[in-house]
C-alpha positions, 0 to 999 in steps of 0.5 A: 403246590407251592413252596413257601419262602419267608422274609425275615420280618414274616419269619419273626412274626410267625415265630412270635405267634407260635411261641405265644401259642405254645406258652398258652398251651403249656399254661392251659395244660398245667391248669388242666383246662380244655378250652384253647386260648385265643393265642392257640386259636389264632396260630391254628387259623394262621397255619390253616391259611398258610396251608391253603395258600401253599396249596391254592393261593386262589382258595375262596376262603383266603379272599386273596386280592392285590394289596398296593400299600406294600412293595414287592421285595424282589421286583419294584413293579411286582404285585403283592397280595393279601390273604385272610387268616381271619375274617369278621373279627376286630384286628383280623390277621392277614398274610401278605405275600407275593410270587417268589423267584422261582415259578413254584415259590410264594414269599410270605412278606408279613403276618399281621393284624389288619390295620 
């Protein structure tokens, strides 16, 4: 099991997505609706992907692969990886990460929709 570390950017993105999901959930519950909103579903998918990533970065559902368009935040020659939080959906969300300073650290660089 790995420890997740966060860049400032990733932390801000995660908090914004969580706030949207919480707001949507409160709105849904105040209207007595049962079906979750897109914001709630997205946040649930992102959390699921982060859990898989923490337990096994090579989990088949993450479709993890090297991503060359981002620089490693600690080592200029280090590898950055992309993991799927969603798949086969327009603007599918991705988690960009790298191995951290310590042996059991993963650093989340960004959580964003696929370009």
